[in-house]
N, C-alpha and C positions, 0 to 999 in steps of 0.2 A: 287759686285764678295763675297765673302766668307769665314768668319777669316780662315776656312782649305785652303779653294784657293788662298788665300792671300800667308801665307807662302810657301805652292808650292813652288808660281812662283819667292818666294827673297829668297828662299832654291837654286831653280834649278838658277839662275840668277849670284849667288853667287859662286857658283860651275861651272861657266863654265869660271869667272875669274878667281879660281883656278885653270883649267888646262892650261889659257891663259899664268898662269907666268912661266916666264923660274925660276927665283931664288928667294930669299927678301921677300919683303912683302911691301905690299902699302898701303898709307895711306888716306884713303878721308874726303875731309872737306868740300866738295862745297854741296850749299843745294840739288841745282839738282838730284849730286849723292847720295847725301845719298836719297833722296828721293827714288828715281829712285832703289837702293840696299835696301834701307829697307820698303818701303812705308808708311817712316813716311816727318814729315814734322817739321824739325828737326832748329834752329836757331842757335844749335851748336852741335854744336857733332862729334869724331872721328870712323872712322871707319875700324880698319887695320885688312886686307885677306892677310894672306899666302896660300901656294899652300894647307897645312893642316889645315889650321886656319880660326876662322873670330871671330875677338872683338870690340862690337859696344861700346864705352864708352859715355855718355851723362848726364845730372847732374842730380840735384832730380826733378828738373821737365817732366823731359823724363821716367825716369824709370822702371813706373810700367806699362806705355803704351810699352813701348819698350818689357819689359821680357814677355807682353802678344801675340805682334802680333809678334816681331820676332824669326827669326827661327835659332838662333845662343845664340853665347855668349852674352850676355848682365850685362857692370860691371857700379857703379860709375865712374864715372871723374875724374883722380885722378892718380896725376905724379908717384908717385914707381907704381900705380898697370901699367899703357901703358907698367911701362921701368921694368917690370918684365913678361907681355904679349910676351914682345920682343924679352924677353931675352928666357923663357920656348920655344918661337918659333923656336931655334934652325938657326935663321940668322944670314949673315954676313951683309946685305945691307936692309936700312928704305929706300923708292920711297917716293917720295910727284912730286904733279902738276907745274910746275910753274908757269903755265900759270895762275892757281889759288888762289897759295897760297900769303898771304900776306911773306911781311920780316919778319915783327914782330912771325906769325907765325912758319919759317922755326926756325927761332933760336930755337923759343917752341918746334917743330922737333927735332933741332940735337943735343938739350941738353939728351933729351931723348936719343936720339939713342944712346949716349955718354953715357950715364948710365947704360943704356944694352949693352955698350963696342961693337958695331957697325957701323958702314959707317950710311951717312946719304947724298942721292942723288938727284937731277931730278932722274921723269925718264914719258918717255908716258903714258900717262892714260886709265888702258883697259879697263876704262867702255866707252871712248869714244866709240871704236869699234863696242859694246857689243850696246850702244843704237843707231847705225846706222841703225840696222832696226827694224822695230814696229816690232809689236804681234798685232795677229787679235784684242785682247783691245782698244790696244792704236790706231789701227789704226778706229774704235769704235769710241771711243775720240774724235780723231782729223777729221771726219768726222761732229759730232757732232758740232763741235768746231767753222768748215767750213760752214752747212746749216745756226749757226745764221747768222755769220757777212755775208752772203749775206743777209740774209733777210734785216740785221741794214741797212744797205749800202744803200738795194732799199725804204729803209723807208727817210735814209738821202738826198736820191736823191729828192727826192718828196719834202722838203723844200726847196730847190733850188728857189730862187725868187729873182729876184730884190729888189736891198737890201739890203739882209739879212748879215749876215757878217759872215766869216771864224769863228769863236767860236760859232757860235749860230748855226751855221750845226755840230761847233763838239762836241755838245754837244748834241744835237740830237740825235744824233748818240749814243753817250755813256749811255744816256738812257735808252734808245728804247733796245740797247743788255744789259746792267746792270739790265730792269726789264723784261727781255724776258729771263732768265736764264744766264745770262755771272756771272762768276766768280770776274772777274776785264777781264780789258784791259792786250794788248798785251804789246802795252807801246804808250808812245805820239797820241795821233790822228793829225793824218797831215791833212790839206784842208789846201789848196791857190787855189786861185784866177788872173787867169788874168799873170802879169810876177813873183805874186809868184811861181808859179809855176817851175817858172827856180832854185829853191833850195831847192835840193831830203830832205835833214832835216829841211823844212821852220814849227815853228810854226806861231799853227794860230794863229788869232788874228780882231785886229776891220776891215779890210780891209773890202765894201763893195759891193756888188757882181754887176756887170753889166750887157748889155743884151750882150756885145760884148769879157766878159770874160769867159775864159775855165776855170773848175774843172778840181782842181785833188782831190779824195780823198784814204789815205794813211790808212789804219784801222784795227786791230784786236783786236781778245776779247784770255778767255779762257776758257773753258768748261771741264771741270771734268777732268781739271790739265792738260790741251791739250789746245797751242795755235795754233793759225791761222794765217793767212796776206794775206791780198790780196789790190789791190793799181787799183784805174777806175779811167777812165778820159772819162769828158762830155766837151763836146759844147754845148755851148750859141748861141744868132743870133748873125749875122755879123759877124764869125769868120775869125780873120786871115789865108787867103792865105797858109804861110810857119806853120804855125799850124801844120792847115788840114798836108800838107806835114809831117811833122815830123811829126804826129800820123802813116798816112800810113809808113813811114821807121820801128817805134818800131813796130809795129801790124806784118811787115812782119818781122819781126831779133827775135819776138817771134812763132811764125810760123817753119821761118825755125830751127829751134833749140825743135822745140817741135819732128817736125819731126825725126830729129835725136837723142831723146833720148829711149832707151833701154839697159836693163842687158848687162853688158860690159864694153860700151864707159865710154871714160875718161873726171871726171869733167872739166880738166885741155881744154881736147877741149870744150865743150860748150863756155866755156865763149871764149875762142880762136876763134870761127865760129863768137860766136852774133861781137863783136869785129871787126872783118874780113871785115862783111858786113855794121856794122852802118858808118866805114870808108869812104868803097866804095860808100855811098853818100853825103860820105862830112862831115862827123858831126867824133865825135870821145866818147867814154865812160867812166863815172869818176864813177862806182862804182859797185860791182860786180856782175851777173849776176842771181848770187840765193844763195842762202843758206839752209840748211837743219830747220829741221820745228818741238817739239817734244813739252821734257815738256819745251823748252822751246825753243820763238819765234827764236831766230838763234842758229841752233847748228850748226856744223861739218855735211855735206862739205861746207867749204864754194868756192864756184866754180864763179874762175874768172879766169883770165887769169896765175895767179901766185898764185892758187893750187896745191896743194903736187901730185904728180904722181902716187901713190897709187892709192886714190879715183876715182872711177869708179864705176859707178849707179851697184843695185843690189836688187834684186826682195825686198819690201819690204821699201826699205826708201823711208823717206818724202822729196819733195823739193820744193823749190818758184826759178821758172822764171820771171826773172822781168826785164827787157833792158828798160834804159832809154834815154833818151837823153834831155837836155834841153842849153836853151842861154840864158845867161843877159841879162834884162829888158825887156826881150820877152818873155819866157815861156818854159816848160819844158814838158815833157811827159814821163813816167812809166807807164808800161801795166802788170797785179802780177798773175801769177796763184798760187795755190796751186796745185803739183803735187806725187801720190802714183805709186812707179817704181812697173808693172805687170812685170809678168813670159813672157810676149811680147814687152811690151810699156812702157803707162802709163794710170793713171785715175790721168784725173781733178777731182779733191774736188769740186768746181763750176761749172762744166757739160758745 
């Protein structure tokens, strides 16, 4: 994307936020929020946005590039300058994201607000809502990331043979992905053989593959700054009958949930549907059904029975659906796809 197009994109995003603000100013400090709103990869920085003003405060390492790329005011980080910006903005309250702000940073913001003669309060992050809906450029990056993930998992599968270890398969996946264009992994690759698959977040180890073992691979990577996430389950020879039964149930849950996916459906309902079907077969759910994906591998919304009522599926949202059933000492099955919500349903990134 050309520099002028990038500036326009970030200008539009910030203007959209300004329209959504009812009063006060919001302090953005989270790395991914800053990257989404500025296009810059900042290890530290504060972006203050009110209905009429936008200030980006960075230290000397980023000041030059920020002034070149960011379409609003860029200022070197300084407590007095931030207080001044808050004062001239004519606001009464400085808001921050309580889920992403450390206590130390809260004290810093509180001190700045006090110096400017205004209040400091926790507030709903307005960027969360904006990041829910993906642009064409974001969808393109997500598809590119997903395409490489499919190839990388397929390559790892070719390395499955008796005697190979979990960590060897994990490294084979990682090396292939990084060699073919991945910037980094979305998370630590999970490769679980046999009974190890009963632990949803198992850490790949030295366990060797037996002919009777099932294999679970949960992996993800970043391409063009955007994440992908996939889980697949493979059978070996002489597989346990209960594991085949569990696999069939998980695929049934997955299929029924996909049939319900379209704009306007509450994400809470999807979680309830998956839980209901799983319970009808005599098993229980132990984790959320899915989550949003974008600049982070786990984004809003969290798709579960505990999801907020206001979250509904909307066109151009990107989510995962990953039902799972786990039986200690036996094994577990999880099957995960990544989906783009379309006008009338969805598109599976993994086809």
